[in-house]
N, C-alpha and C positions, 0 to 999 in steps of 0.2 A: 649843596642847595642849591645851585642851577637845577636839577633835576626835580628837584621839591616845588622851586615856583613856577615852573613848568605844568605842574599837577593842578597848583592855586590859579594861576592864569586862567583858565577856562572859567571857576568858579565865577570869577566877577562878571563876565557877560551876562550870565542865570540871573542874578544878583541886579544888576544893574536894569534888566528888561523886566522884573518884577517890579523894582523901586519907581522906573518911569511912568507903571502903570498905576501906581501908586499916587506919585506927583501930580500926574493928569487930572487928579480928582479936584488939586490942589489944597496944599497940606499948609498948616500954620508953624512955625519954627520949631513949636517944644513939641506935635505932634510927630514933624523929620527925629526929631531928635532920639523921641520915643520908640520910632519904627527902626530907626538904626540902630539905638542897642539892642530891639528884640531881636530886629534879623543877624546881628553879628553874634548873640548870644546862643540862638538856635545852631547858627551855621558854624559856630566853635564844638558846640556840642553834639553833634549828630557826626561830626568827623571823629570824636572820639570813641566812640560805640563802633563804628566802623576800621577805625584802627586798628583798636585790640580784637575785634572779632578776624579780621585779615591779617595781623598780625601773627596771631594763633590757628586761624586755617593754612597761613603761609609754611609756617616751621613744618607742620605737620604735611602739607604738597611738597615738599623741597623746590627741586627742581621744574617742577612745573607751576610753579609759582607765579613766575612770571607770562607765561602763556594764558594761562586766567587772569591773570591783572589787566593782559592784552583784550582779551573776550568783553572781560568787565566794560573796560572803557569802547571798545566796541559800541556793547549793546546799550550804555549809558548816550550816547551820541546816537545811536541809530532814535533812542526809542524817542529822544527831544526832537530828531528831524519830522518822525512818523505823527508826535503828539497833536492833536487838535487843540490850537492854539486860538481859534475864532473868538472865545468868549474870554480868556483869560484875563485881559484886561478890566472889562466889567465884574468879574469875579472878584478878582483883589481888590478892586474899589468899592466894591460891597463889603468886604470883610475888614476892611480898615475903618468902616464907617461905624465898625459895631465896637465891642468892646470882650474883656474877659475872654471868653472860649473861642471867640470867632478870631481873635489876635493871638491865642493859641494855634491855633488851627493855622492860622497864616502862616506863624513862626515854624509850624510842624511840614508843612507842603513846598515852602521855599527850601529847605533843608535837605530834602530826602536826596537831590545829587550832592550833597555832603558826607552823606551817609554813604553811598556807594563810592564817592571820590573817599574817604577816608579806608573804607575797604580795599580797596586797590592799592592807595599808599601802605596799608599794613602789610598786603603781599608781599609787596619789596622790601618790606622792613624801613621803613625811612623815619626819618625823626617828628615821632608823633609829639614833641613840644614845639619843634617849626613850624611844622603844619598846623597846629591850632593857633598861634601866634599868627601866620600870615595869613592865613583865614578871615579870623577875628578880626584883624586890621583891617584887609581888602573889604570885607564885606561890609565894615562902617560906612570907610572912606566913599567904594562904590555905591552904595544907599544912599548914604546923601547927595552925590553927584548925581544920580538918576531919578530921585525926588526932586529936587531943583528945576533938572533941565526936561523931566517929562512932560511937564504940560506945554513945552515946546514943540517938544520933538516929536510927539504923540506916537499912534500906533505902527507907524511903519519904522523907527529907530528901534521899539521894541521888539519887534518880528523879526527885525538884523541881527540885533545882539543875541536871540535865542540860536539863531540860526549860525550865526559864527562860533557859541559855545560849544554846539555841538560838532562842526567841524573840527575846531579846537581838539575836543577828548576823542575825535575818530583818528585825528593825527597826530594825539601823544598814543592814542594805542598803536599807531604803526612805529612809533620810536622805541614803544618799549618792546613791540615784537621784534623788531630789528637789530636792539640792544641783547634782547633774548639769544637772538640766534646768529649774532654777531661773537657773543661771549661764550 
């Protein structure tokens, strides 16, 4: 269970970063609830797809699956560090002011890292049900906190949360690699 919590924990920083950007625009209570449910729904669904793909791939890859999982974590963390975040807050705020397909796009864009994380969790054959429950719970709670604090914290906090999430994913990659080497 501890390993699963370590995998889900970095996702909270990314969810916080997006939610803080949304909250900076000033949202009503009903909007916060709607967006929190949207984000947690997508963040629960995408890992299921990734978990199933990773679990099947992990079965085929056998002993190399742990190394592939570590590489996936390194790549995900590095892509978060290298990504251009300069306009993310404005982009997310513009999406939330729209309805329908724009909110669907927001849900998908926010949950892509959960797809990658789900794949990694699947490679390591961790609990699918446990992962979905933990990811959904953290996504909803962290989204609510992020949206409420977003207007007060501003861009620096959002960027800092994304940076911490990226470093946590890279650190988790090292843990998976070390576990694979030691065992």
